[in-house]
Backbone as ProteinMPNN parsed JSONL, in Angstrom:
{"seq_chain_A": "MTQSSPRQALGEIAPKLLELTEKVLYGDVWERPGLPKRDRSLITLAALVALNRTVVIPLHLERALENGVTRDEIGELITHIAFYSGWPTAVSASLLANDLFRKADPGN", "coords_chain_A": {"N_chain_A": [[13.268, 5.33, -23.558], [10.889, 6.298, -21.282], [9.821, 5.511, -17.99], [6.494, 5.184, -17.031], [4.372, 6.512, -14.46], [2.446, 4.601, -12.067], [-0.135, 5.686, -12.026], [-0.262, 7.11, -14.456], [0.056, 4.981, -16.255], [-2.213, 3.444, -15.683], [-4.168, 5.269, -16.442], [-3.711, 5.369, -19.197], [-4.303, 2.785, -20.081], [-6.748, 2.049, -18.847], [-8.74, 4.346, -18.577], [-11.257, 4.941, -17.382], [-11.225, 3.333, -15.108], [-9.157, 4.591, -13.704], [-10.403, 7.067, -13.277], [-12.586, 6.263, -11.622], [-11.118, 5.247, -9.488], [-9.867, 7.573, -8.504], [-12.068, 9.325, -8.017], [-14.124, 7.826, -6.687], [-12.926, 5.773, -4.959], [-10.613, 7.084, -3.691], [-11.622, 9.671, -3.484], [-14.069, 9.459, -2.193], [-14.552, 6.992, -0.571], [-12.123, 6.766, 0.951], [-12.317, 9.176, 2.263], [-14.407, 9.088, 3.996], [-15.935, 9.668, 7.183], [-15.979, 7.67, 9.143], [-13.731, 6.107, 9.817], [-10.377, 6.825, 10.752], [-7.795, 7.935, 8.477], [-5.364, 6.71, 8.991], [-6.101, 4.267, 10.191], [-7.493, 3.192, 8.029], [-5.378, 2.832, 6.286], [-3.9, 0.819, 7.631], [-5.756, -1.293, 7.547], [-6.061, -1.594, 4.776], [-3.436, -2.245, 3.979], [-3.144, -4.694, 5.356], [-5.038, -6.272, 4.015], [-3.989, -6.207, 1.394], [-1.47, -7.391, 1.763], [-2.263, -9.929, 2.66], [-3.544, -10.838, 0.372], [-1.45, -10.909, -1.33], [-0.763, -8.813, -3.113], [1.471, -7.598, -4.692], [2.134, -5.577, -6.507], [0.745, -3.25, -5.857], [1.238, -2.923, -3.16], [3.645, -1.396, -2.458], [2.79, 1.248, -3.085], [0.767, 1.626, -1.22], [2.176, 1.261, 1.114], [3.703, 3.592, 1.17], [1.608, 5.46, 1.341], [0.544, 4.704, 3.812], [2.636, 5.409, 5.554], [2.548, 8.182, 5.157], [0.097, 8.615, 6.316], [0.576, 8.326, 8.975], [1.265, 5.826, 10.004], [3.741, 3.89, 11.5], [7.058, 2.642, 10.712], [7.74, 0.523, 12.365], [5.197, -0.343, 13.111], [4.244, -1.218, 10.655], [5.936, -3.4, 10.261], [5.029, -4.991, 12.411], [2.384, -5.419, 11.582], [2.815, -6.945, 9.257], [4.085, -9.198, 10.363], [2.058, -10.151, 12.047], [-0.029, -10.714, 10.21], [1.065, -12.78, 8.813], [0.455, -15.187, 10.039], [-2.11, -15.574, 9.301], [-2.34, -15.245, 6.562], [-0.233, -16.563, 5.451], [3.222, -17.533, 5.228], [4.745, -16.925, 2.8], [3.377, -14.655, 1.708], [3.814, -12.759, 3.671], [6.609, -12.619, 3.718], [7.111, -11.638, 1.135], [5.864, -9.098, 1.341], [7.439, -8.008, 3.376], [9.937, -7.8, 2.121], [9.31, -5.939, 0.131], [8.653, -3.721, 1.74], [11.109, -3.323, 3.039], [12.71, -2.619, 0.84], [11.472, -0.198, 0.067], [11.904, 1.344, 2.42], [14.709, 1.432, 2.476], [15.227, 2.878, 0.146], [14.15, 5.289, 0.921], [15.859, 6.023, 2.975], [18.769, 6.133, 2.06], [21.319, 6.052, 3.231], [21.297, 4.271, 5.285]], "CA_chain_A": [[11.913, 5.096, -23.131], [10.718, 6.648, -19.88], [8.857, 4.691, -17.271], [5.369, 5.976, -16.577], [3.925, 6.236, -13.107], [1.277, 3.707, -12.079], [-1.314, 6.488, -12.36], [-0.228, 7.35, -15.906], [-0.164, 3.706, -16.94], [-3.614, 3.102, -15.515], [-4.93, 6.191, -17.283], [-3.538, 5.012, -20.608], [-4.929, 1.498, -20.349], [-8.129, 1.989, -18.357], [-9.036, 5.686, -18.05], [-12.433, 4.935, -16.504], [-10.776, 2.768, -13.837], [-8.433, 5.666, -13.036], [-11.412, 8.035, -12.82], [-13.286, 5.679, -10.476], [-10.15, 5.174, -8.39], [-9.667, 8.911, -7.941], [-13.307, 9.937, -7.536], [-14.892, 7.003, -5.75], [-12.102, 5.168, -3.916], [-9.879, 8.08, -2.903], [-12.415, 10.878, -3.273], [-15.226, 9.204, -1.336], [-14.358, 5.947, 0.434], [-11.033, 7.126, 1.863], [-12.655, 10.418, 2.955], [-15.53, 8.89, 4.904], [-15.525, 10.006, 8.55], [-16.101, 6.553, 10.078], [-12.411, 5.609, 10.221], [-9.26, 7.703, 10.396], [-6.992, 7.45, 7.352], [-4.339, 5.819, 9.539], [-6.73, 2.952, 10.32], [-7.775, 2.705, 6.676], [-4.103, 2.351, 5.747], [-3.588, -0.469, 8.252], [-6.689, -2.287, 7.001], [-5.735, -1.799, 3.367], [-2.179, -3.004, 3.907], [-3.395, -6.076, 5.782], [-5.723, -6.965, 2.916], [-3.075, -6.35, 0.258], [-0.458, -8.388, 2.124], [-2.927, -11.229, 2.685], [-3.852, -11.229, -1.002], [-0.181, -10.911, -2.058], [-0.881, -7.841, -4.203], [2.786, -6.975, -4.611], [2.262, -4.401, -7.371], [0.204, -2.052, -5.201], [1.695, -2.802, -1.774], [4.526, -0.24, -2.25], [2.01, 2.495, -3.102], [0.04, 1.743, 0.039], [3.165, 1.46, 2.173], [3.979, 5.034, 1.185], [0.402, 6.131, 1.833], [0.449, 4.412, 5.241], [3.604, 6.28, 6.238], [1.985, 9.54, 5.096], [-1.062, 8.661, 7.203], [1.004, 8.219, 10.367], [1.658, 4.477, 10.404], [5.198, 3.855, 11.624], [7.738, 1.479, 10.138], [7.608, -0.577, 13.323], [3.826, -0.852, 13.011], [4.167, -1.975, 9.4], [6.576, -4.684, 10.557], [4.115, -5.76, 13.254], [1.258, -5.824, 10.735], [3.265, -8.03, 8.385], [4.306, -10.37, 11.209], [0.751, -10.629, 12.499], [-0.815, -11.253, 9.095], [1.713, -14.011, 8.337], [-0.228, -16.343, 10.614], [-3.43, -15.684, 8.68], [-2.268, -15.291, 5.098], [0.861, -17.435, 5.053], [4.595, -17.008, 5.267], [5.198, -16.296, 1.556], [2.822, -13.308, 1.528], [4.486, -11.883, 4.628], [7.99, -12.418, 3.261], [7.05, -10.722, -0.017], [5.573, -7.747, 1.834], [8.617, -7.548, 4.128], [10.963, -7.401, 1.158], [8.86, -4.683, -0.486], [8.795, -2.663, 2.747], [12.54, -3.086, 3.207], [13.171, -1.891, -0.338], [10.962, 1.173, 0.174], [12.583, 2.028, 3.517], [16.103, 1.669, 2.062], [15.207, 3.982, -0.819], [13.855, 6.516, 1.668], [17.043, 6.3, 3.78], [19.852, 5.43, 1.378], [22.521, 5.95, 4.047], [21.158, 3.214, 6.31]], "C_chain_A": [[11.795, 5.406, -21.642], [9.63, 5.791, -19.259], [7.731, 5.591, -16.779], [5.022, 5.601, -15.14], [2.749, 5.265, -13.174], [-0.001, 4.45, -12.467], [-1.392, 6.733, -13.865], [-0.548, 6.073, -16.672], [-1.624, 3.291, -16.85], [-4.496, 3.982, -16.399], [-4.846, 5.874, -18.763], [-4.305, 3.753, -20.966], [-6.416, 1.492, -19.996], [-8.523, 3.336, -17.751], [-10.248, 5.739, -17.123], [-12.08, 4.364, -15.141], [-10.005, 3.82, -13.039], [-9.422, 6.687, -12.478], [-12.156, 7.521, -11.586], [-12.376, 5.587, -9.254], [-10.024, 6.529, -7.71], [-10.942, 9.482, -7.32], [-14.018, 9.12, -6.462], [-14.013, 6.483, -4.609], [-11.426, 6.227, -3.049], [-10.69, 9.332, -2.61], [-13.59, 10.695, -2.339], [-14.89, 8.215, -0.219], [-13.274, 6.329, 1.448], [-11.348, 8.377, 2.676], [-13.821, 10.266, 3.932], [-15.065, 9.097, 6.347], [-15.502, 8.832, 9.532], [-14.798, 5.964, 10.579], [-11.361, 6.647, 9.873], [-8.451, 7.082, 9.247], [-5.895, 6.49, 7.812], [-4.898, 4.4, 9.651], [-7.036, 2.362, 8.949], [-6.494, 2.163, 6.035], [-3.727, 0.991, 6.329], [-4.474, -1.575, 7.684], [-6.33, -2.622, 5.56], [-4.457, -2.603, 3.214], [-2.384, -4.456, 4.31], [-4.055, -6.876, 4.659], [-4.772, -7.212, 1.749], [-1.978, -7.375, 0.534], [-1.085, -9.781, 2.071], [-3.21, -11.748, 1.282], [-2.616, -11.257, -1.906], [-0.227, -10.0, -3.287], [0.374, -6.971, -4.256], [2.959, -5.748, -5.504], [1.804, -3.141, -6.642], [0.628, -1.9, -3.744], [2.632, -1.606, -1.595], [3.782, 1.101, -2.235], [1.301, 2.706, -1.767], [0.964, 1.785, 1.249], [3.49, 2.946, 2.302], [2.803, 5.806, 1.771], [0.262, 5.912, 3.348], [1.416, 5.293, 6.041], [3.11, 7.723, 6.264], [0.823, 9.703, 6.069], [-0.712, 8.377, 8.661], [1.313, 6.826, 10.868], [3.181, 4.444, 10.444], [5.769, 2.614, 10.946], [7.618, 0.279, 11.063], [6.21, -1.183, 13.259], [3.623, -1.653, 11.727], [4.8, -3.35, 9.589], [5.688, -5.575, 11.412], [2.917, -6.261, 12.46], [1.654, -7.022, 9.882], [3.485, -9.314, 9.186], [2.979, -10.984, 11.634], [-0.006, -11.333, 11.374], [-0.204, -12.546, 8.543], [0.989, -15.253, 8.84], [-1.606, -16.574, 9.994], [-3.359, -15.851, 7.164], [-1.145, -16.176, 4.576], [2.204, -16.729, 5.021], [5.015, -16.333, 3.961], [4.64, -14.881, 1.344], [3.52, -12.317, 2.453], [5.932, -11.603, 4.21], [8.013, -11.454, 2.076], [6.817, -9.288, 0.437], [6.758, -7.174, 2.603], [9.711, -7.053, 3.195], [10.591, -6.095, 0.46], [9.015, -3.515, 0.481], [10.264, -2.314, 2.946], [13.101, -2.277, 2.049], [12.725, -0.421, -0.277], [11.697, 1.955, 1.256], [14.033, 2.345, 3.162], [16.202, 2.817, 1.054], [14.955, 5.311, -0.133], [15.049, 6.969, 2.49], [18.258, 5.614, 3.18], [21.124, 5.266, 2.207], [22.469, 4.836, 5.064], [21.209, 1.852, 5.711]], "O_chain_A": [[12.524, 4.836, -20.83], [8.66, 5.403, -19.911], [7.982, 6.638, -16.182], [5.342, 4.508, -14.673], [2.123, 5.121, -14.225], [-0.854, 3.897, -13.162], [-2.451, 6.583, -14.474], [-1.33, 6.088, -17.622], [-2.205, 2.837, -17.835], [-5.444, 3.505, -17.022], [-5.807, 6.087, -19.502], [-4.892, 3.668, -22.044], [-7.24, 0.988, -20.759], [-8.629, 3.452, -16.53], [-10.255, 6.515, -16.168], [-12.573, 4.847, -14.122], [-10.183, 3.926, -11.826], [-9.289, 7.122, -11.334], [-12.335, 8.258, -10.617], [-12.81, 5.819, -8.126], [-10.069, 6.621, -6.483], [-10.905, 10.053, -6.231], [-14.458, 9.663, -5.449], [-14.309, 6.716, -3.437], [-11.628, 6.272, -1.836], [-10.468, 9.987, -1.592], [-14.066, 11.665, -1.749], [-14.941, 8.574, 0.957], [-13.484, 6.227, 2.656], [-10.698, 8.616, 3.693], [-14.179, 11.222, 4.62], [-13.938, 8.746, 6.695], [-15.039, 8.998, 10.66], [-14.762, 5.378, 11.661], [-11.437, 7.282, 8.821], [-8.43, 5.863, 9.074], [-5.544, 5.558, 7.089], [-4.24, 3.441, 9.249], [-6.855, 1.164, 8.733], [-6.525, 1.156, 5.328], [-3.285, 0.106, 5.597], [-3.992, -2.666, 7.378], [-6.299, -3.79, 5.172], [-4.398, -3.535, 2.413], [-1.847, -5.357, 3.665], [-3.676, -8.016, 4.39], [-4.754, -8.304, 1.18], [-1.6, -8.138, -0.355], [-0.504, -10.705, 1.502], [-3.126, -12.95, 1.029], [-2.709, -11.582, -3.09], [0.22, -10.382, -4.369], [0.351, -5.787, -3.919], [3.864, -4.949, -5.265], [2.411, -2.081, -6.795], [0.4, -0.847, -3.148], [2.437, -0.844, -0.648], [4.118, 1.988, -1.45], [1.242, 3.822, -1.252], [0.578, 2.293, 2.302], [3.545, 3.487, 3.406], [2.986, 6.699, 2.598], [-0.1, 6.835, 4.077], [1.05, 5.851, 7.075], [3.24, 8.408, 7.279], [0.589, 10.795, 6.586], [-1.605, 8.207, 9.491], [1.601, 6.654, 12.052], [3.837, 4.922, 9.519], [5.046, 1.663, 10.648], [7.42, -0.847, 10.608], [6.056, -2.401, 13.343], [2.907, -2.654, 11.723], [4.256, -4.354, 9.127], [5.6, -6.779, 11.172], [2.481, -7.398, 12.641], [0.912, -8.001, 9.797], [3.112, -10.397, 8.736], [2.806, -12.202, 11.583], [-0.555, -12.418, 11.568], [-0.892, -13.319, 7.877], [0.921, -16.261, 8.137], [-2.192, -17.645, 10.149], [-4.205, -16.511, 6.56], [-1.11, -16.503, 3.39], [2.303, -15.519, 4.819], [5.597, -15.249, 4.01], [5.353, -14.005, 0.855], [3.785, -11.178, 2.069], [6.414, -10.477, 4.336], [8.849, -10.552, 2.027], [7.491, -8.369, -0.026], [7.05, -5.983, 2.494], [10.335, -6.022, 3.444], [11.45, -5.245, 0.225], [9.458, -2.437, 0.085], [10.621, -1.138, 3.014], [13.883, -1.349, 2.258], [13.516, 0.485, -0.54], [12.075, 3.106, 1.036], [14.534, 3.414, 3.511], [17.133, 3.622, 1.1], [15.483, 6.342, -0.551], [15.241, 8.169, 2.688], [18.736, 4.619, 3.724], [21.938, 4.397, 1.894], [23.493, 4.486, 5.651], [21.107, 0.857, 6.429]]}, "name": "protein", "num_of_chains": 1, "seq": "MTQSSPRQALGEIAPKLLELTEKVLYGDVWERPGLPKRDRSLITLAALVALNRTVVIPLHLERALENGVTRDEIGELITHIAFYSGWPTAVSASLLANDLFRKADPGN"}
């Protein structure tokens, strides 16, 4: 049994949700000129960490790195948000970030 990607799984279970995600969220909201994608990534990560949305945090960590957010900035975001969302949410996000970074740099 092969593991499907989150996109594939979403498409199988809720195809309309996938369509709205791609067309409205990523096709429109993320493309609006009012904020750079880097800032949108920081805002999105802060919200996801605060809400403890551990399933989608890794996807947005990757997107944040692609949008120019550094690993150090991600660490600062998580530390900062801990005082607003609580220690457990920050610890969970830190562990997810650490796992992603280790997978990206297996030699470190």
